[in-house]
C-alpha positions as CSV (number, residue, x, y, z in Angstrom):
1,M,20.2,188.9,61.0
2,C,17.4,188.1,62.8
3,F,17.7,184.7,61.7
4,E,20.8,183.9,63.2
5,L,18.8,184.3,66.3
6,L,16.1,181.7,65.7
7,T,16.1,178.5,66.8
8,I,15.7,175.3,64.1
9,G,12.4,175.2,65.9
10,E,11.5,178.5,65.2
11,M,12.3,178.7,61.6
12,S,10.5,175.5,61.3
13,H,7.4,176.9,62.5
14,L,7.8,180.5,60.4
15,Y,8.2,178.3,57.5
16,R,6.0,175.8,57.7
17,G,3.6,179.2,58.7
18,L,4.7,181.1,55.6
19,K,1.2,182.2,53.7
20,N,2.7,182.5,50.8
21,N,3.2,179.1,49.1
22,S,5.4,180.6,46.5
23,D,7.6,181.9,49.5
24,K,8.0,178.1,50.5
25,K,8.8,176.7,47.0
26,R,11.3,179.7,46.6
27,I,13.3,178.3,50.2
28,A,12.5,174.8,49.3
29,D,14.4,175.5,45.7
30,F,17.3,176.7,46.8
31,F,17.7,173.2,48.7
32,E,16.3,171.3,45.5
33,L,13.5,170.0,46.9
34,H,9.5,169.9,47.5
35,P,7.8,172.1,49.8
36,T,6.3,169.3,51.5
37,V,9.4,167.1,52.0
38,F,11.4,170.0,53.1
39,T,8.7,170.9,55.8
40,S,8.6,167.1,56.8
41,W,12.6,167.3,57.0
42,L,12.7,170.9,59.1
43,H,10.2,169.1,61.5
44,T,12.2,165.6,61.9
45,L,15.5,168.0,61.6
46,T,14.1,169.8,65.4
47,Y,12.7,166.2,66.5
48,V,16.4,165.1,66.4
49,R,18.0,168.2,67.5
50,N,16.0,168.0,70.7
51,I,16.9,164.6,71.0
52,C,20.0,165.8,71.1
53,A,20.1,168.8,73.3
54,H,18.3,167.2,76.1
55,H,20.6,163.8,76.3
56,S,18.5,161.6,74.6
57,R,19.5,158.3,72.9
58,L,19.6,158.9,69.5
59,W,21.6,155.2,68.7
60,N,19.7,152.3,67.9
61,R,15.9,154.3,67.9
62,D,13.7,154.7,65.9
63,L,12.5,158.1,64.8
64,A,8.8,158.9,66.1
65,I,8.9,161.9,62.9
66,E,10.1,160.3,60.4
67,P,11.5,162.9,57.3
68,E,9.2,162.4,54.1
69,L,10.6,160.0,51.4
70,L,12.8,161.3,49.1
71,I,10.7,160.3,46.2
72,K,12.5,162.3,42.8
73,P,16.1,163.6,44.0
74,K,17.5,166.3,42.0
75,G,20.7,165.4,43.3
76,N,22.8,163.0,44.9
77,W,20.8,160.4,46.5
78,I,20.9,156.7,47.9
79,T,19.3,154.4,46.6
80,T,16.0,152.9,47.8
81,R,17.9,149.9,49.7
82,Y,18.6,152.6,51.9
83,E,15.3,154.0,52.7
84,N,14.3,153.2,56.6
85,N,13.2,156.7,57.1
86,K,12.7,155.4,60.5
87,R,16.0,154.9,61.7
88,V,18.9,157.5,62.4
89,F,21.5,156.9,59.0
90,Y,18.2,158.0,56.7
91,F,18.1,161.3,58.9
92,L,21.7,161.4,58.4
93,C,21.8,161.3,54.8
94,V,18.7,163.9,55.0
95,L,21.4,166.2,56.9
96,R,24.1,165.3,54.1
97,Y,21.8,166.2,51.3
98,L,20.5,169.2,53.2
99,L,24.5,170.6,54.0
100,N,25.8,169.6,50.4
101,R,23.0,172.4,49.2
102,A,24.1,174.5,51.6
103,N,27.5,174.1,52.2
104,P,29.2,171.8,49.6
105,N,32.7,172.0,51.0
106,N,30.8,170.2,54.2
107,T,32.8,167.9,56.4
108,M,30.2,165.6,57.4
109,Q,31.0,162.8,56.0
110,T,34.8,162.9,57.6
111,K,33.4,163.5,61.1
112,I,31.2,160.4,60.8
113,E,34.0,158.3,59.5
114,N,36.2,159.5,62.5
115,L,33.5,159.0,65.2
116,F,33.2,155.3,63.7
117,L,36.8,154.6,63.8
118,K,37.1,156.3,67.2
119,Y,34.5,153.7,69.0
120,P,35.3,150.4,66.9
121,T,33.4,148.4,68.5
122,I,30.0,150.2,68.7
123,P,28.3,148.7,66.0
124,I,26.8,151.1,63.0
125,K,24.4,148.7,61.1
126,F,22.1,150.2,64.7
127,L,22.1,153.3,62.6
128,G,20.3,151.6,59.9
129,I,22.5,150.7,57.6
130,P,20.9,147.5,56.0
131,S,23.3,144.1,55.3
132,D,23.2,141.8,52.2
133,G,20.6,139.5,53.7
134,N,23.8,137.4,55.3
135,G,24.2,139.7,57.8
136,N,27.2,142.0,56.2
137,L,26.6,145.5,55.9
138,L,26.2,147.2,53.0
139,N,29.2,149.6,52.2
140,W,27.0,153.2,52.7
141,K,30.3,155.2,51.5
142,L,29.4,154.2,47.7
143,E,26.4,155.5,48.0
144,K,26.0,158.4,45.7
145,I,25.5,161.4,48.3
146,W,28.2,159.6,50.5
147,Q,30.5,160.2,47.2
């Protein structure tokens, strides 16, 4: 019950400060992640949350606190051409990965797609979605994590 009152930053600090690595591993295992990657992702989650909470610009931004790359995913993930962990799209994939473990029936993809439809003049390429070299965006929806 106490965890419901903690901020994401407090949870991140609490996790990072756990004395026993076995406790960190058990928590990270729930998300099918290595504890080092999970720690990094929590830190980035806190950073992005603070950007949003303080009404700073997230669009077309390089993340100062980059999430670690997920080298050996145990679940559906993105291919290497999408692995620009400095950009927001990679963070959205991180968020999707975490949500798929905590709530497999989440509606994150639908909400993102609706947001893109609501603002069709905003170029989504600035999220960090790569192109094919001819300026055509790759279809991010075909990546396993988004299916």
